[in-house]
C-alpha positions as CSV (number, residue, x, y, z in Angstrom):
1,M,0.2,0.3,-0.1
2,T,1.3,3.3,-0.9
3,F,1.9,6.5,1.0
4,M,-0.9,8.2,-0.2
5,A,-3.5,5.1,0.2
6,R,-2.5,4.7,3.8
7,H,-2.9,8.2,4.9
8,G,-5.9,8.7,2.4
9,L,-7.7,6.0,4.4
10,A,-6.6,7.5,7.8
11,L,-8.1,11.0,6.7
12,V,-11.3,9.5,5.3
13,A,-12.0,8.1,8.6
14,A,-10.8,11.0,10.5
15,M,-13.3,13.5,8.5
16,A,-16.0,10.7,8.8
17,A,-15.8,10.4,12.5
18,L,-15.5,14.5,12.9
19,I,-18.6,14.9,10.4
20,G,-20.6,12.4,12.3
21,H,-19.7,13.8,15.6
22,S,-20.7,17.6,14.0
23,L,-24.0,16.1,12.7
24,A,-24.9,14.9,16.2
25,A,-24.3,18.3,17.8
26,V,-26.6,20.0,15.5
27,P,-29.7,20.9,17.1
28,R,-33.0,19.8,15.5
29,A,-35.7,22.2,15.1
30,R,-39.4,21.4,16.1
31,K,-42.0,20.9,13.7
32,T,-44.7,22.8,13.1
33,A,-48.2,21.9,11.6
34,A,-47.2,24.4,9.2
35,L,-44.0,23.3,8.1
36,A,-44.8,20.1,8.0
37,D,-47.7,20.1,5.9
38,H,-45.5,22.0,3.0
39,P,-44.9,19.6,0.3
40,E,-41.6,21.4,-0.8
41,R,-40.0,20.8,2.4
42,G,-37.1,18.6,2.4
43,D,-34.6,16.9,4.7
44,V,-32.0,19.0,4.8
45,P,-29.9,17.1,7.2
46,G,-30.2,13.5,5.5
47,W,-29.3,15.2,2.2
48,V,-26.1,16.8,4.0
49,M,-25.2,13.1,5.2
50,I,-26.0,11.3,1.8
51,T,-23.6,14.1,0.0
52,L,-21.0,13.6,2.9
53,M,-21.1,10.0,3.0
54,S,-20.6,9.6,-1.1
55,A,-17.9,12.1,-1.0
56,V,-16.1,9.6,1.7
57,L,-16.9,6.7,-0.3
58,V,-15.3,8.1,-3.5
59,A,-12.5,8.9,-1.0
60,A,-12.0,5.8,0.3
61,L,-12.0,4.1,-3.6
62,L,-9.7,6.5,-4.7
63,A,-7.2,5.8,-1.9
64,L,-7.6,2.4,-2.5
65,A,-7.5,2.7,-6.3
66,G,-5.2,5.1,-6.5
67,P,-1.9,3.2,-7.1
68,A,-3.8,1.0,-9.7
69,L,-4.8,4.2,-11.6
70,E,-1.6,5.7,-11.8
71,A,0.1,2.8,-13.2
72,M,-2.8,2.4,-15.9
73,F,-1.8,6.4,-16.6
74,N,1.5,6.0,-16.4
75,Q,1.2,3.2,-19.1
76,A,-0.8,5.0,-21.3
77,M,1.2,8.0,-21.4
78,D,4.4,5.6,-22.5
79,T,2.0,4.4,-25.1
80,V,1.5,7.8,-26.8
81,G,4.7,9.2,-25.9
82,K,6.5,6.0,-28.2
């Protein structure tokens, strides 16, 4: 495992823990009847969590697949350069 992959996974884990603790500390607003009935009202904390989890997943996959992608890129550049 390369330096980038080892430290990338540690960084992803640390960021996920930090995000989880940050979202847990956010006070939840009380729903009123007027806001609950509004059809355009979305679940903002849910969307934030989905977005952050997707970003963490992409970062983890990149950290794991980084060396293979780098090798493929170098091989392609060597082929084009000849």
